[in-house]
C-alpha angles and dihedrals in degrees: 000000000000123000095249093054092044090052091052092049094048091048093054092042087057090051092048093050094047092241093133127027109203093167130083126182117236108220095204097051103022086233131138118242125205111233129174117229090244090062094054114095113253094249092052091047088054092051092050094049089050091053092048091054088064091054104058132355122230089249090056090050094049092047095050095043087053089052091050092056089056093055113091122183136022095263093055091046092052092047090052089045091057090055093048091046091056091057123094091213114112090214092053092048091049091050089050088058089049089054089054089054089053094047094044090052087060102038118353091177092060091049090050091051090050091050092050090062093059103016099150093054096049112102116245091238092057091050092050091048092054094052093043090056094040097054089049094052107028111008097164094047090049090054092046094048095048092045091054094060121105116265114265144087094307093055092045092053092045090051090050092051092047093048092047090053090051090049090059103032103030111012093173090059090046089055090051091051092047093052092048095045096047114174094007088076087074087074088074090073089070092062107028141031091225120118103218100216093042093050095045095051094041092058095037091053089058098045103032115007097175092054089045091057094047091048094059090084088065091067111080102159107096096220094046090047091052090051091048091053091049089052092049094049092051093044094050090047089060090068104023124012094191092053089050092051092046091050092048093048091052093066111111100214107089098214092042091049092052092050094047095047088052089051092050092052092043090056092043093050090054092051106034113002095181094053093042094050091047089055091044090058088057096047097098094118094064107016130058119225093252090049090055091051091048090054090051094046092052091053101043092108098064092035094058095037088074124038092352094176096054096038093050089058092043091055094046091052093049098060116076101182113084091215094051092042089055092052092050091045091053091054092048095046091050090055094045091050088061096045108026116008093177092058090046089054092048090052091050090054092045096053098029105029097169096040096106098032102049124050093214092054097058093039088057092062126086115263088252093056091043089056093046093048093052093042091052090049092048095047090049099041116003095184092055089052089053090051091049092049092051092053098040107047110167096011091113129019119281089241094057093045094047092048089055092045091049091054090047087052089072088063102036111008095168095059091045094048093049089053091048095051091053104036111026112075135214124332092356088064092053093050096043098041091042091056093048092047093048090054090046090054088054094049104036115001094177095059091039088055093054092051092045092049091054093051096042094053100043138057094277129167087234108107126233090250091057091046091054092049095049093046093050091050090049094049091050092050100043119355093177093054090047093052094045092050098062134058123226090256090056093058095045096043093047092044090237099138089123090054089050091053093047092050091048090051092051094048094046090053091049100042114354095179093055091044090050092051089052093048092051089063097050095089127224117317147084096303093047092053092046091051094049091050094050096043096046092050093055098037097053089055093049100040115355093181094058092039092053092058091053095045094051090053094053117111114260111265143091094302091055091048091052091050091051091050089054089052092048092048091052096045093049086068097047110019116017093181092056089044090058091053091052090047087060088054088052094049095047119104118258113266134177107291113252 
């Protein structure tokens, strides 16, 4: 095997195994961009290598590469490919694609003929590999062979694959094909997400920028020209952000220029945020201040996803206008609140050091920043937010304060509820405290139950309406926890017998055996009898055999008689003979329970 062929095989093996990722999706165009690993930021390279380690171990790779070396000839390679292709293993399928690279390097025509016989069953990756190798080795023959096929879906897909391979491997040739084919190029959209002009000029700008610039005149269609320019701007940015920005800012059309400059910075911010932001600060000759802030706002996500601490400060230092800086800061703080509340709080204190210690400082902020500052404080330290709220009544609107307290309630609901019951009046208390309690029931029903129990059975400032709401939420979430959290005296004293019955109903529908075991331990009394009645009624309808064992073991008394009546009523509908036997049990005189 010669070195050139070996290189081709190893390259496509690496693609098949996911060891290198030379493709990047363009969000704007839905296209796939070729990128060398050296152009990927270090953090992204690390992420990709981590993903690839899940795909195939080094021992798998060594074993399969050893197998490849033993395969000689296209026919044997294709035979082995068919076996790999039938496997559900991702490693096997990837190695099948590697075999296609090997076979195509020897005779792409034979591989194409083999594919034609079973086209629908051939994986997309294997098809793409064939055409990538073919256009590298025999571009003219590949064109001739595909062109000679009969018109139809197969030919259209083959043309799309061939053209896509040219876009990546030989963009100049792809441009020539596109200009000759004219409208027929639109067929590609049926088989690939690539935009032809975008992809051609993206790759050409990386491999041959001067030819790329001279080839622009060949694109007359306005939409295709716009896509070509977008591809060029992104491609140039991969190697030199400043060149990309300069090229974008040289475009005469005002709207187009604005869009392309935004694209250049977007690409630059994803590759080298520090360099891109530095250039953005110097962009006054072709970007207005509000345009710079819009570019930053639209790219906050990727900026804060990596090195959030440093990039937050970079962005803040790059915006001169106080109004625009505030807008960008709001976007960044919102994102940090979701991912790292402590960092959000530290940034608030860094850029607004007196905001939570002096009334005038927080009142000087926009309502949005007021809300973010208090939310960050509450998420980081709920008790300190409560202390601030107690000392600063009326400094901010009730809406802003309650929003911050509600978010803090996810971290420390007890502190927030105690503040609410003492400081928030009337209906607002019911709504606010009810929301916090409902969320607490979702997060930690056991602790929520203990707090609820204390306030339902004492002279609390919580109203009866709020108590009813919280109990119903609790029952809906976890009826068994509700029932196990209260004593019989709690239900009777709080006049919650109806809640008890509803919870028993819910639990008996969910798990009648567990509910029955709990009821057996209640001891004689009103609640015990009510539980036995409710559980037996539901259980006999779900599983009469299991229910019958439990009912027969119940102590003689009114509760047992009620349970037997429930069994008789059910069996009369489905098994009258068995119902008669149970009726005899009901009519028999009470005896000592055995």
